N, CA, C and O atoms as a MOPAC input file, in Angstrom:
PM7 MOZYME 1SCF
protein

 N    -69.43600 1    81.74500 1   -32.96400 1
 C    -69.77000 1    83.08000 1   -33.41900 1
 C    -70.13700 1    83.94700 1   -32.22200 1
 O    -70.70100 1    83.48000 1   -31.23200 1
 N    -69.80400 1    85.20000 1   -32.34700 1
 C    -70.08600 1    86.14700 1   -31.27600 1
 C    -71.55500 1    86.56800 1   -31.29300 1
 O    -72.23600 1    86.48700 1   -32.31500 1
 N    -72.01000 1    87.01200 1   -30.15000 1
 C    -73.37800 1    87.51900 1   -30.03500 1
 C    -73.32400 1    88.87200 1   -29.34800 1
 O    -72.40400 1    89.16400 1   -28.58300 1
 N    -74.33300 1    89.69700 1   -29.63600 1
 C    -74.40000 1    90.98500 1   -28.96000 1
 C    -75.85800 1    91.38400 1   -28.77300 1
 O    -76.74400 1    90.91500 1   -29.48700 1
 N    -76.08300 1    92.23800 1   -27.82100 1
 C    -77.40800 1    92.77700 1   -27.54300 1
 C    -77.34700 1    94.28000 1   -27.73100 1
 O    -76.39300 1    94.92600 1   -27.29800 1
 N    -78.34800 1    94.83000 1   -28.36600 1
 C    -78.41200 1    96.27900 1   -28.54700 1
 C    -79.53600 1    96.80400 1   -27.67300 1
 O    -80.70800 1    96.49100 1   -27.88400 1
 N    -79.16400 1    97.59300 1   -26.70700 1
 C    -80.14700 1    98.12900 1   -25.76800 1
 C    -80.53400 1    99.55500 1   -26.16100 1
 O    -79.77600 1   100.26500 1   -26.82100 1
 N    -81.71300 1    99.94400 1   -25.74400 1
 C    -82.20400 1   101.31800 1   -25.88900 1
 C    -82.24500 1   101.78600 1   -27.34600 1
 O    -81.95600 1   102.94800 1   -27.62800 1
 N    -82.59700 1   100.90500 1   -28.25900 1
 C    -82.75400 1   101.27900 1   -29.66000 1
 C    -84.07000 1   102.03600 1   -29.81100 1
 O    -85.12200 1   101.55800 1   -29.38400 1
 N    -84.00700 1   103.18100 1   -30.40200 1
 C    -85.18900 1   104.01400 1   -30.62300 1
 C    -86.24300 1   103.22200 1   -31.39600 1
 O    -85.92100 1   102.50500 1   -32.34400 1
 N    -87.50600 1   103.35900 1   -30.98200 1
 C    -88.60100 1   102.62800 1   -31.63600 1
 C    -88.70100 1   102.94600 1   -33.12400 1
 O    -88.98700 1   102.06100 1   -33.93100 1
 N    -88.46700 1   104.19400 1   -33.48500 1
 C    -88.54600 1   104.58100 1   -34.90200 1
 C    -87.41800 1   103.91800 1   -35.70000 1
 O    -87.62800 1   103.45600 1   -36.82200 1
 N    -86.24000 1   103.87800 1   -35.11800 1
 C    -85.11300 1   103.22200 1   -35.79200 1
 C    -85.38800 1   101.73000 1   -35.94800 1
 O    -85.07800 1   101.13900 1   -36.98300 1
 N    -85.96500 1   101.13400 1   -34.92200 1
 C    -86.33200 1    99.70900 1   -34.98200 1
 C    -87.34800 1    99.46400 1   -36.09900 1
 O    -87.22600 1    98.49500 1   -36.84900 1
 N    -88.33400 1   100.32600 1   -36.20800 1
 C    -89.36000 1   100.18100 1   -37.24700 1
 C    -88.75100 1   100.33400 1   -38.63800 1
 O    -89.09500 1    99.58700 1   -39.55400 1
 N    -87.83700 1   101.31000 1   -38.79900 1
 C    -87.18600 1   101.49200 1   -40.10000 1
 C    -86.33300 1   100.28300 1   -40.46100 1
 O    -86.31300 1    99.84400 1   -41.61100 1
 N    -85.63400 1    99.75300 1   -39.47000 1
 C    -84.80500 1    98.57200 1   -39.69800 1
 C    -85.66100 1    97.36500 1   -40.08500 1
 O    -85.30300 1    96.59200 1   -40.97300 1
 N    -86.77500 1    97.22500 1   -39.41500 1
 C    -87.69200 1    96.12400 1   -39.71700 1
 C    -88.25500 1    96.25800 1   -41.13400 1
 O    -88.36400 1    95.26500 1   -41.85400 1
 N    -88.60900 1    97.47400 1   -41.53300 1
 C    -89.12500 1    97.70900 1   -42.89200 1
 C    -88.04500 1    97.45200 1   -43.93400 1
 O    -88.31400 1    96.88800 1   -44.99500 1
 N    -86.83900 1    97.86400 1   -43.63000 1
 C    -85.71800 1    97.63300 1   -44.53900 1
 C    -85.45800 1    96.14100 1   -44.70000 1
 O    -85.19800 1    95.66900 1   -45.80700 1
 N    -85.52700 1    95.40700 1   -43.61300 1
 C    -85.34200 1    93.95800 1   -43.65900 1
 C    -86.40700 1    93.31200 1   -44.54700 1
 O    -86.11100 1    92.41200 1   -45.33400 1
 N    -87.63100 1    93.77700 1   -44.41200 1
 C    -88.71900 1    93.23500 1   -45.22900 1
 C    -88.47200 1    93.51400 1   -46.70500 1
 O    -88.67100 1    92.63300 1   -47.54200 1
 N    -88.04000 1    94.73100 1   -47.03400 1
 C    -87.74600 1    95.08200 1   -48.42900 1
 C    -86.63100 1    94.21900 1   -49.00900 1
 O    -86.63200 1    93.90300 1   -50.19900 1
 N    -85.68300 1    93.84200 1   -48.16000 1
 C    -84.53600 1    93.03500 1   -48.59500 1
 C    -84.77100 1    91.53000 1   -48.43200 1
 O    -83.86700 1    90.71900 1   -48.62800 1
 N    -86.01000 1    91.18100 1   -48.06700 1
 C    -86.38300 1    89.76900 1   -47.89000 1
 C    -85.46300 1    89.05300 1   -46.90000 1
 O    -84.99800 1    87.93800 1   -47.13800 1
 N    -85.21800 1    89.74200 1   -45.77600 1
 C    -84.38700 1    89.16900 1   -44.71200 1
 C    -85.10500 1    89.30600 1   -43.38700 1
 O    -86.02300 1    90.11100 1   -43.22900 1
 N    -84.66400 1    88.50300 1   -42.44400 1
 C    -85.17600 1    88.67800 1   -41.08000 1
 C    -84.54700 1    89.94000 1   -40.50300 1
 O    -83.55300 1    90.45100 1   -41.01900 1
 N    -85.14200 1    90.42600 1   -39.43200 1
 C    -84.60500 1    91.61500 1   -38.76500 1
 C    -83.16000 1    91.35800 1   -38.33100 1
 O    -82.29500 1    92.21600 1   -38.50100 1
 N    -82.90800 1    90.18500 1   -37.77700 1
 C    -81.55900 1    89.83500 1   -37.32300 1
 C    -80.57900 1    89.79300 1   -38.49300 1
 O    -79.46500 1    90.30600 1   -38.38900 1
 N    -80.99200 1    89.18000 1   -39.60900 1
 C    -80.11100 1    89.09000 1   -40.78200 1
 C    -79.82100 1    90.48100 1   -41.34300 1
 O    -78.70300 1    90.75000 1   -41.78300 1
 N    -80.80800 1    91.35300 1   -41.32900 1
 C    -80.60500 1    92.72300 1   -41.82300 1
 C    -79.61600 1    93.47000 1   -40.93700 1
 O    -78.71300 1    94.13700 1   -41.44100 1
 N    -79.77900 1    93.36300 1   -39.63300 1
 C    -78.85900 1    94.02400 1   -38.69700 1
 C    -77.44900 1    93.46800 1   -38.87200 1
 O    -76.47400 1    94.22000 1   -38.84900 1
 N    -77.34100 1    92.15200 1   -39.04500 1
 C    -76.03900 1    91.52300 1   -39.25100 1
 C    -75.37900 1    92.05100 1   -40.52100 1
 O    -74.19000 1    92.36800 1   -40.51700 1
 N    -76.14300 1    92.14500 1   -41.60700 1
 C    -75.60300 1    92.64200 1   -42.87700 1
 C    -75.11000 1    94.08200 1   -42.74100 1
 O    -74.04900 1    94.43600 1   -43.25500 1
 N    -75.88600 1    94.89900 1   -42.05000 1
 C    -75.50000 1    96.30000 1   -41.84500 1
 C    -74.21600 1    96.38400 1   -41.02000 1
 O    -73.30500 1    97.13800 1   -41.36400 1
 N    -74.14300 1    95.62000 1   -39.94300 1
 C    -72.94400 1    95.64900 1   -39.09000 1
 C    -71.72000 1    95.12300 1   -39.81500 1
 O    -70.63500 1    95.69100 1   -39.69500 1
 N    -71.88400 1    94.03100 1   -40.57500 1
 C    -70.74300 1    93.47900 1   -41.31500 1
 C    -70.25100 1    94.47000 1   -42.36000 1
 O    -69.04400 1    94.61400 1   -42.55500 1
 N    -71.16700 1    95.15000 1   -43.03300 1
 C    -70.78500 1    96.14000 1   -44.02900 1
 C    -70.05000 1    97.30700 1   -43.37300 1
 O    -69.04200 1    97.78600 1   -43.89400 1
 N    -70.55500 1    97.75800 1   -42.23800 1
 C    -69.94200 1    98.88600 1   -41.53700 1
 C    -68.56700 1    98.53500 1   -40.97100 1
 O    -67.72400 1    99.41400 1   -40.79500 1
 N    -68.34100 1    97.25900 1   -40.68900 1
 C    -67.08900 1    96.83800 1   -40.07200 1
 C    -66.02500 1    96.45100 1   -41.09300 1
 O    -64.96100 1    95.95700 1   -40.71800 1
 N    -66.29900 1    96.67100 1   -42.37700 1
 C    -65.31000 1    96.36800 1   -43.40700 1
 C    -64.10800 1    97.28600 1   -43.24200 1
 O    -64.23900 1    98.40900 1   -42.75500 1
 N    -62.92700 1    96.80500 1   -43.65200 1
 C    -61.74400 1    97.66500 1   -43.55900 1
 C    -61.93300 1    98.92100 1   -44.41700 1
 O    -62.63900 1    98.90700 1   -45.42500 1
 N    -61.30000 1    99.97000 1   -44.00100 1
 C    -61.34400 1   101.22800 1   -44.73300 1
 C    -60.78600 1   100.99800 1   -46.14100 1
 O    -59.64600 1   100.55900 1   -46.29000 1
 N    -61.57700 1   101.29000 1   -47.16300 1
 C    -61.20000 1   101.03100 1   -48.55800 1
 C    -59.91700 1   101.77800 1   -48.94700 1
 O    -59.05000 1   101.21300 1   -49.61400 1
 N    -59.79800 1   103.02300 1   -48.53800 1
 C    -58.61100 1   103.80900 1   -48.88500 1
 C    -57.35200 1   103.18600 1   -48.27000 1
 O    -56.31100 1   103.10300 1   -48.92100 1
 N    -57.45900 1   102.75600 1   -47.02400 1
 C    -56.31000 1   102.12500 1   -46.36700 1
 C    -55.96100 1   100.80600 1   -47.03400 1
 O    -54.78500 1   100.47900 1   -47.19100 1
 N    -56.97700 1   100.04700 1   -47.42900 1
 C    -56.74200 1    98.78000 1   -48.10600 1
 C    -56.04200 1    99.00400 1   -49.44300 1
 O    -55.08500 1    98.30000 1   -49.76400 1
 N    -56.50600 1    99.97100 1   -50.22100 1
 C    -55.86800 1   100.27200 1   -51.50600 1
 C    -54.43000 1   100.72700 1   -51.31700 1
 O    -53.56100 1   100.37900 1   -52.11600 1
 N    -54.17100 1   101.49100 1   -50.28200 1
 C    -52.80000 1   101.94200 1   -50.00300 1
 C    -51.89900 1   100.75600 1   -49.67700 1
 O    -50.76200 1   100.69800 1   -50.14600 1
 N    -52.39400 1    99.80800 1   -48.87700 1
 C    -51.59600 1    98.61300 1   -48.56700 1
 C    -51.30800 1    97.80800 1   -49.83400 1
 O    -50.21000 1    97.27400 1   -49.99300 1
 N    -52.28900 1    97.71800 1   -50.73500 1
 C    -52.08600 1    96.99700 1   -51.98800 1
 C    -51.01500 1    97.68900 1   -52.82700 1
 O    -50.13600 1    97.02700 1   -53.37800 1
 N    -51.08400 1    99.01600 1   -52.92700 1
 C    -50.07700 1    99.76100 1   -53.69000 1
 C    -48.67900 1    99.55900 1   -53.11800 1
 O    -47.71500 1    99.36900 1   -53.85900 1
 N    -48.57900 1    99.60200 1   -51.78900 1
 C    -47.28000 1    99.40300 1   -51.15000 1
 C    -46.73900 1    98.00400 1   -51.41400 1
 O    -45.54400 1    97.83400 1   -51.65400 1
 N    -47.60700 1    97.00700 1   -51.37200 1
 C    -47.17800 1    95.63600 1   -51.63400 1
 C    -46.72400 1    95.48500 1   -53.08200 1
 O    -45.71700 1    94.82900 1   -53.35000 1
 N    -47.45300 1    96.08400 1   -54.01400 1
 C    -47.05000 1    96.03400 1   -55.42900 1
 C    -45.68200 1    96.66100 1   -55.62000 1
 O    -44.84500 1    96.14300 1   -56.35900 1
 N    -45.46300 1    97.79100 1   -54.94000 1
 C    -44.17800 1    98.47700 1   -55.06000 1
 C    -43.04400 1    97.59300 1   -54.53200 1
 O    -41.97500 1    97.51800 1   -55.14000 1
 N    -43.27900 1    96.93100 1   -53.41000 1
 C    -42.25800 1    96.02600 1   -52.86200 1
 C    -42.00000 1    94.85500 1   -53.79300 1
 O    -40.85500 1    94.44200 1   -53.97900 1
 N    -43.06800 1    94.31700 1   -54.38100 1
 C    -42.92800 1    93.17100 1   -55.27700 1
 C    -42.22000 1    93.56500 1   -56.57300 1
 O    -41.52000 1    92.74500 1   -57.16600 1
 N    -42.39200 1    94.79200 1   -57.01200 1
 C    -41.75300 1    95.25500 1   -58.23900 1
 C    -40.23500 1    95.20800 1   -58.11300 1
 O    -39.53500 1    95.07300 1   -59.11600 1
 N    -39.72400 1    95.31800 1   -56.90000 1
 C    -38.28300 1    95.26700 1   -56.69700 1
 C    -37.71500 1    93.89600 1   -57.03100 1
 O    -36.52200 1    93.77600 1   -57.31000 1
 N    -38.54000 1    92.87000 1   -57.00700 1
 C    -38.07000 1    91.52300 1   -57.30300 1
 C    -37.98700 1    91.23800 1   -58.79100 1
 O    -37.26400 1    90.33300 1   -59.20800 1
 N    -38.71700 1    91.99700 1   -59.59700 1
 C    -38.73100 1    91.75400 1   -61.03800 1
 C    -38.85200 1    93.07500 1   -61.77200 1
 O    -39.81100 1    93.81900 1   -61.56600 1
 N    -37.89500 1    93.36700 1   -62.61800 1
 C    -37.90000 1    94.64700 1   -63.32200 1
 C    -38.17900 1    94.49900 1   -64.81400 1
 O    -38.21500 1    95.50200 1   -65.52500 1
 N    -38.37600 1    93.27900 1   -65.30800 1
 C    -38.60400 1    93.06400 1   -66.72800 1
 C    -40.03500 1    93.33300 1   -67.14000 1
 O    -40.86500 1    93.76900 1   -66.34200 1
 N    -40.30200 1    93.06000 1   -68.41100 1
 C    -41.64300 1    93.21500 1   -68.96500 1
 C    -42.31800 1    91.85200 1   -68.95700 1
 O    -41.97600 1    90.97700 1   -69.75300 1
 N    -43.26400 1    91.67600 1   -68.06500 1
 C    -43.92300 1    90.38300 1   -67.90000 1
 C    -44.59500 1    89.94500 1   -69.19700 1
 O    -44.50400 1    88.77800 1   -69.57900 1
 N    -45.26200 1    90.86300 1   -69.87000 1
 C    -45.96600 1    90.52400 1   -71.11300 1
 C    -44.99200 1    90.01200 1   -72.16100 1
 O    -45.25500 1    89.00700 1   -72.82200 1
 N    -43.88000 1    90.69400 1   -72.31300 1
 C    -42.86700 1    90.26600 1   -73.29000 1
 C    -42.30800 1    88.89400 1   -72.92500 1
 O    -42.08600 1    88.06000 1   -73.80300 1
 N    -42.08400 1    88.66000 1   -71.65000 1
 C    -41.56300 1    87.35600 1   -71.21500 1
 C    -42.56200 1    86.23800 1   -71.48900 1
 O    -42.17000 1    85.14200 1   -71.88800 1
 N    -43.82600 1    86.50100 1   -71.28200 1
 C    -44.85300 1    85.49100 1   -71.55000 1
 C    -44.90900 1    85.19200 1   -73.04700 1
 O    -44.97800 1    84.03100 1   -73.44900 1
 N    -44.88000 1    86.24500 1   -73.87300 1
 C    -44.88700 1    86.04300 1   -75.33200 1
 C    -43.68200 1    85.22800 1   -75.78200 1
 O    -43.80400 1    84.30900 1   -76.59200 1
 N    -42.52200 1    85.57700 1   -75.24600 1
 C    -41.28300 1    84.87400 1   -75.60600 1
 C    -41.38200 1    83.39700 1   -75.23900 1
 O    -41.00900 1    82.52900 1   -76.02800 1
 N    -41.87600 1    83.12300 1   -74.06600 1
 C    -42.04200 1    81.73400 1   -73.61000 1
 C    -43.05300 1    80.99900 1   -74.50000 1
 O    -42.83100 1    79.84900 1   -74.88000 1
 N    -44.14000 1    81.65700 1   -74.82200 1
 C    -45.19100 1    81.04400 1   -75.65000 1
 C    -44.66100 1    80.77700 1   -77.05600 1
 O    -44.94400 1    79.72200 1   -77.62400 1
 N    -43.89400 1    81.71300 1   -77.63200 1
 C    -43.37700 1    81.55400 1   -78.98100 1
 C    -42.29800 1    80.48400 1   -79.07300 1
 O    -42.05700 1    79.93700 1   -80.14900 1
 N    -41.65700 1    80.18600 1   -77.97100 1
 C    -40.57500 1    79.19200 1   -78.00100 1
 C    -41.10800 1    77.76200 1   -78.03000 1
 O    -40.32800 1    76.82300 1   -78.19100 1
 N    -42.37900 1    77.58300 1   -77.88200 1
 C    -42.95400 1    76.23500 1   -77.86400 1
 C    -43.23000 1    75.71800 1   -79.22900 1
 O    -43.71500 1    74.59700 1   -79.37900 1

């Protein structure tokens, strides 16, 4: 796992982070890690766009009605 050091953090910001960690029942390090991991998540809009594009590409492979096909298969048993 990677490690990092944050230099020159404002004392007030440090105090707020420490209080937030206490409210969330986490250590200061765990709180900072959670904040950084959340901030580093992929852009939601870009992710949704990639999903839409993939669905569109996959639709080219099958043009039927999936629900109807499942019913037909189920009824044939």
